[in-house]
Backbone as CSV, one residue per row, in Angstrom:
resi,resn,N_x,N_y,N_z,CA_x,CA_y,CA_z,C_x,C_y,C_z
1,MET,123.574,114.457,109.477,122.690,115.592,108.814,121.285,115.284,109.294
2,ILE,120.577,116.371,109.622,119.242,116.100,109.967,118.263,116.722,108.724
3,LYS,117.124,116.452,108.688,116.060,116.788,107.785,115.446,118.190,108.299
4,LYS,115.384,118.936,107.653,114.449,120.277,107.811,112.997,119.980,107.617
5,ARG,112.189,120.120,108.518,110.770,119.917,108.296,110.128,121.184,108.785
6,ASP,108.904,121.055,107.728,108.068,122.248,107.658,106.960,122.265,108.919
7,ILE,106.956,123.122,109.785,106.320,122.951,111.221,104.857,122.943,110.751
8,VAL,104.166,124.053,109.815,102.747,123.987,109.545,102.248,122.691,108.912
9,THR,103.067,122.240,107.933,102.684,120.588,107.314,102.610,119.698,108.459
10,ASN,103.648,119.860,109.307,103.555,118.652,110.477,102.210,118.980,111.243
11,ILE,101.929,120.216,111.826,100.902,120.308,112.496,99.511,120.037,111.678
12,ILE,99.396,120.224,110.456,98.299,119.848,109.637,98.212,118.346,109.485
13,LEU,99.213,117.906,109.378,98.925,116.160,109.281,98.677,115.608,110.687
14,THR,99.265,116.182,111.728,99.031,115.738,112.935,97.311,115.708,113.114
15,ILE,96.810,117.036,113.048,95.509,117.099,113.011,94.460,116.265,112.069
16,VAL,94.902,116.096,110.817,94.215,115.396,109.812,94.191,113.756,110.231
17,THR,95.295,113.494,110.955,95.515,112.123,111.213,94.990,111.670,112.435
18,CYS,94.528,112.497,113.157,93.936,112.400,114.497,95.167,111.905,115.474
19,GLY,96.227,112.637,115.122,97.385,112.368,116.037,98.304,111.536,115.685
20,ILE,98.124,110.576,114.581,98.856,109.347,114.650,100.249,110.090,113.838
21,TYR,100.199,110.953,112.840,101.511,111.760,112.358,102.129,112.411,113.606
22,GLY,101.669,112.750,114.571,102.311,113.418,115.647,103.236,112.187,116.254
23,ILE,102.918,110.992,116.251,103.579,109.852,117.048,104.902,109.965,116.066
24,ILE,104.994,109.949,114.660,105.921,109.893,113.861,106.762,111.356,113.930
25,TRP,106.109,112.504,114.149,106.949,113.570,114.420,107.848,113.453,115.751
26,PHE,107.403,112.972,116.850,107.838,113.016,118.078,109.104,111.937,117.936
27,ILE,108.870,110.973,117.087,109.954,110.056,116.842,111.246,110.694,116.069
28,SER,110.700,111.392,115.216,111.448,112.023,114.312,112.471,113.160,114.951
29,ILE,111.645,114.075,115.697,112.432,115.132,116.617,113.269,114.656,117.360
30,THR,113.035,113.327,118.190,113.924,113.010,119.107,115.092,112.114,118.554
31,ASP,114.893,111.703,117.456,116.170,110.931,116.794,117.024,112.232,116.242
32,ASP,116.390,113.052,115.668,117.253,114.301,115.183,117.792,115.014,116.391
33,ALA,117.495,115.108,117.483,117.928,115.728,118.571,119.121,114.804,119.185
34,ARG,118.782,113.472,119.066,119.978,112.629,119.124,121.068,112.736,118.327
35,ILE,120.951,112.870,117.310,122.006,113.065,116.081,122.804,114.358,116.443
36,VAL,122.143,115.386,116.702,122.674,116.635,116.537,123.504,116.981,118.070
37,SER,123.061,116.187,118.859,123.460,116.662,120.528,124.515,115.387,120.739
38,GLY,124.212,114.198,120.170,125.114,113.181,120.637,124.738,112.472,121.782
39,ASP,123.513,112.699,122.459,122.893,112.264,123.718,122.277,110.835,123.346
40,ASP,122.936,109.762,123.795,122.496,108.567,123.436,121.209,108.045,124.247
41,ARG,121.001,109.080,125.286,119.559,108.519,125.859,118.420,108.923,125.099
42,LEU,118.565,109.491,124.088,117.406,109.808,123.300,117.445,109.143,122.053
43,SER,116.365,108.092,122.061,116.159,107.283,120.920,114.472,107.448,120.897
44,GLY,114.250,107.891,119.441,112.642,108.151,119.515,111.596,106.796,119.605
45,GLY,111.947,105.837,119.338,111.095,104.563,119.417,110.943,104.280,121.051
46,LYS,112.351,104.223,121.664,112.207,104.082,122.929,111.724,105.259,123.910
47,CYS,111.735,106.427,123.454,111.039,107.463,124.452,109.506,107.401,124.166
48,PHE,109.182,107.244,122.978,107.801,106.985,122.650,107.154,105.702,123.287
49,LEU,107.889,104.531,123.627,107.524,103.283,124.161,107.523,103.765,125.630
50,PHE,108.243,104.395,126.151,108.312,104.557,127.719,107.370,105.673,128.141
51,THR,106.808,106.742,127.072,105.822,107.389,127.188,104.466,106.915,127.318
52,LEU,104.601,105.789,126.527,103.160,104.984,126.366,102.946,104.175,127.383
53,ILE,104.045,103.411,127.792,104.065,102.430,129.041,103.591,103.302,130.351
54,THR,104.228,104.511,130.607,104.027,105.174,131.845,102.802,106.256,131.587
55,CYS,102.030,106.012,130.616,100.656,106.954,130.631,101.249,108.242,130.568
56,GLY,102.282,108.671,129.962,102.376,109.853,129.681,103.510,110.574,130.586
57,ILE,103.718,109.850,131.695,104.768,110.592,132.804,106.147,110.467,132.125
58,TYR,106.647,109.763,131.558,107.981,109.655,130.824,108.257,111.205,129.955
59,GLY,106.945,111.516,129.550,106.947,112.603,128.508,107.419,113.851,129.314
60,TYR,107.386,114.045,130.524,107.972,115.104,131.084,109.395,115.065,131.298
61,TYR,109.903,113.800,131.523,111.259,113.746,131.377,111.931,113.873,129.970
62,TRP,111.239,113.238,129.018,111.614,113.689,127.557,111.830,114.974,127.254
63,ALA,110.655,115.752,127.719,110.849,117.298,127.507,111.878,117.962,128.159
64,TYR,112.217,117.596,129.324,113.322,118.177,130.111,114.669,117.628,129.288
65,LEU,114.858,116.297,128.933,116.016,115.820,127.982,116.162,116.655,126.538
66,MET,115.113,116.735,126.002,115.018,117.608,124.832,115.604,118.855,124.954
67,GLY,115.179,119.644,125.974,115.591,120.907,126.389,117.062,120.787,126.436
68,LYS,117.806,119.962,127.405,119.194,119.936,127.358,119.909,119.546,126.305
69,ALA,119.313,118.706,125.357,119.920,117.995,124.213,119.950,119.136,123.122
70,LEU,119.207,120.134,123.116,119.088,121.306,122.232,119.873,122.132,122.679
71,VAL,120.266,122.490,123.999,121.278,123.257,124.461,122.801,122.926,124.095
72,GLN,123.020,121.591,124.166,124.092,120.901,123.626,124.421,121.110,122.193
73,ALA,123.358,120.847,121.398,123.416,121.173,119.951,123.611,122.476,119.523
74,LYS,122.936,123.347,120.098,123.060,124.682,119.802,124.591,125.336,120.165
75,SER,124.943,125.071,121.233,126.398,125.404,121.500,127.409,124.831,120.468
76,LYS,127.255,123.536,120.179,128.306,122.945,119.220,128.144,123.779,117.714
77,CYS,127.111,124.099,117.447,126.718,124.986,116.225,127.237,126.723,116.401
78,ASN,127.429,126.941,117.518,127.778,128.515,117.885,126.425,129.283,117.539
79,LEU,125.327,128.857,118.028,124.154,129.337,118.049,123.895,129.637,119.543
80,PRO,122.986,130.803,119.732,122.447,131.151,121.134,121.857,129.922,121.794
81,ALA,122.389,129.630,122.776,121.998,128.191,123.499,121.108,128.666,124.792
82,ASP,119.750,129.035,124.408,118.986,129.215,125.638,118.179,127.843,125.993
83,ASP,118.292,127.760,127.458,117.805,126.408,127.874,116.089,126.416,128.244
84,ASN,115.554,125.800,127.534,113.993,125.682,127.411,113.409,124.535,128.153
85,SER,114.208,123.849,128.627,113.885,122.608,129.626,112.537,122.848,130.390
86,ILE,112.694,123.935,131.369,111.396,123.999,132.029,110.204,124.589,131.409
87,LEU,110.356,125.268,130.129,109.367,125.725,129.328,108.668,124.510,128.754
88,TYR,109.550,123.653,128.396,109.014,122.388,127.653,108.278,121.355,128.708
89,ILE,108.914,121.319,130.055,108.097,120.595,131.095,106.590,121.446,131.527
90,ILE,106.513,122.703,131.484,105.411,123.524,131.709,104.372,123.171,130.633
91,LEU,104.593,123.320,129.295,103.968,123.225,128.156,103.281,121.541,128.336
92,GLN,104.068,120.835,128.754,103.719,119.280,128.673,102.751,119.400,129.910
93,LEU,102.757,119.735,130.930,101.855,119.979,131.894,100.504,120.557,131.787
94,PHE,100.407,121.333,130.861,99.206,122.014,130.451,98.827,121.210,129.056
95,GLY,99.263,120.153,128.729,98.731,119.515,127.691,99.019,120.062,126.238
96,LEU,100.090,120.869,126.292,100.213,121.581,124.963,101.818,120.853,124.255
97,GLY,101.795,119.761,124.318,102.907,118.721,123.914,103.228,119.102,122.355
98,ILE,102.228,119.354,121.499,102.350,119.907,119.950,103.199,121.236,119.991
99,VAL,102.969,122.163,120.993,103.627,123.306,120.880,105.024,123.081,121.228
100,ASN,105.316,122.174,121.953,106.819,121.672,122.240,107.186,121.140,121.027
101,TYR,106.564,120.328,120.346,107.088,119.691,118.943,107.584,121.093,118.069
102,CYS,106.518,121.947,117.945,106.829,123.135,117.086,108.213,123.776,117.672
103,LEU,108.390,124.041,118.900,109.345,124.765,119.317,110.687,123.990,119.242
104,ILE,110.704,122.724,119.347,111.841,121.832,119.108,112.205,121.754,117.587
105,GLN,111.299,121.569,116.858,111.267,121.362,115.393,111.919,122.755,114.852
106,ASN,111.465,123.982,115.316,112.209,125.263,114.918,113.843,125.286,115.544
107,ASP,114.045,125.003,116.600,115.496,124.575,117.076,116.177,123.899,116.119
108,LEU,115.617,122.683,115.656,116.181,121.824,114.748,116.513,122.333,113.426
109,ASN,115.475,122.974,112.939,115.657,123.668,111.675,116.650,124.622,111.638
110,ASN,116.725,125.399,112.771,117.789,126.318,112.761,119.395,125.955,112.855
111,ILE,119.281,124.713,113.570,120.441,124.031,113.581,121.050,123.158,112.125
112,SER,120.018,123.000,111.550,120.024,122.324,110.223,120.481,123.509,109.260
113,ASP,119.835,124.452,109.384,120.477,125.785,108.417,121.928,126.086,108.856
114,LYS,122.236,126.119,110.174,123.425,126.602,110.617,124.432,125.697,109.881
115,ASN,124.208,124.129,110.048,125.095,123.168,109.784,125.470,123.493,107.969
116,ALA,123.891,123.547,107.540,124.192,123.648,105.984,125.074,124.829,105.425
117,ASN,125.153,125.882,106.357,125.835,127.050,106.046,127.471,126.748,106.170
118,VAL,127.660,125.985,107.284,129.197,125.517,107.480,129.640,124.695,106.413
119,ILE,128.882,123.650,106.041,129.471,122.551,105.111,129.588,123.294,103.870
């Protein structure tokens, strides 16, 4: 089971902490996506480390992986499974990673709601 997080609170905390909470949010949504999709390539700490080591280049691959993982997770939960991988990469290219975080968190919250209704 994954934790439902408030998107506005996460944005505010990221801004107030000058991005440090954004790292925690990145790791959390990556780990949650791994849990709901079953994709073992996703590990929050590993993805953050690779993004840091490659000066952000791995972040584009991460965005692609997250899009694919969420498609898997949504289809498992019988939710409309739209593939946002390309959108995530484009947002990452324009430096809008926090928008990716918001979109991913929204999908994870929807998956959490669906799982709570099923159980």
